[in-house]
C-alpha positions as CSV (number, residue, x, y, z in Angstrom):
1,M,16.8,-8.7,14.4
2,P,13.4,-7.1,13.8
3,T,12.0,-6.9,10.3
4,S,9.3,-4.9,8.7
5,T,7.1,-5.6,5.7
6,D,4.9,-3.5,3.6
7,T,2.1,-5.4,1.8
8,P,-0.1,-2.9,0.1
9,G,-3.3,-3.9,-1.6
10,P,-4.2,-2.8,-5.1
11,V,-2.1,0.2,-6.2
12,D,-3.1,2.4,-9.1
13,T,0.0,2.5,-11.3
14,R,0.7,2.7,-15.0
15,L,1.2,-1.1,-15.0
16,T,-2.1,-1.9,-13.3
17,S,-4.3,0.9,-14.7
18,G,-5.5,-1.1,-17.6
19,S,-6.4,-4.2,-15.6
20,L,-8.0,-2.3,-12.7
21,A,-9.8,0.3,-14.8
22,S,-13.0,-1.6,-15.2
23,R,-13.2,-2.6,-11.5
24,A,-11.4,0.2,-9.8
25,A,-14.4,1.7,-7.9
26,R,-15.5,-1.7,-6.7
27,T,-12.0,-2.9,-5.8
28,G,-11.2,0.4,-4.1
29,A,-14.4,0.3,-2.0
30,M,-13.2,-3.0,-0.5
31,T,-10.0,-1.5,0.9
32,P,-9.5,0.2,4.3
33,L,-8.9,3.6,2.5
34,G,-12.0,3.1,0.4
35,R,-10.0,3.7,-2.8
36,L,-7.1,2.2,-4.7
37,G,-3.7,2.9,-3.2
38,L,-1.3,5.4,-4.8
39,P,2.4,5.0,-5.3
40,S,2.9,7.9,-2.8
41,D,0.9,5.9,-0.2
42,V,3.3,3.0,-0.5
43,A,6.4,5.4,-0.5
44,A,5.1,7.1,2.7
45,M,4.8,3.7,4.5
46,V,8.2,2.5,3.4
47,L,9.7,5.8,4.5
48,A,8.0,5.5,7.9
49,L,9.1,1.9,8.4
50,T,12.7,2.7,7.5
51,T,13.2,5.8,9.6
52,V,11.5,4.9,12.9
53,P,13.6,2.7,15.2
54,L,12.0,-0.6,15.8
55,S,11.9,-2.7,18.9
56,P,11.2,-6.4,19.2
57,V,7.6,-7.4,19.9
58,R,7.4,-9.5,23.0
């Protein structure tokens, strides 16, 4: 049975805002998006992974 995973990088949330505030620009610049992720970014990926039929990789 195929499985999917979502492993986001740093995400800007209320929980992480204090710890990431001082280094948000530098950390975000090192990500593929060039910024910190947003909860909506993660939600969109999870939605895509759970609604598209998957086929095994061979």
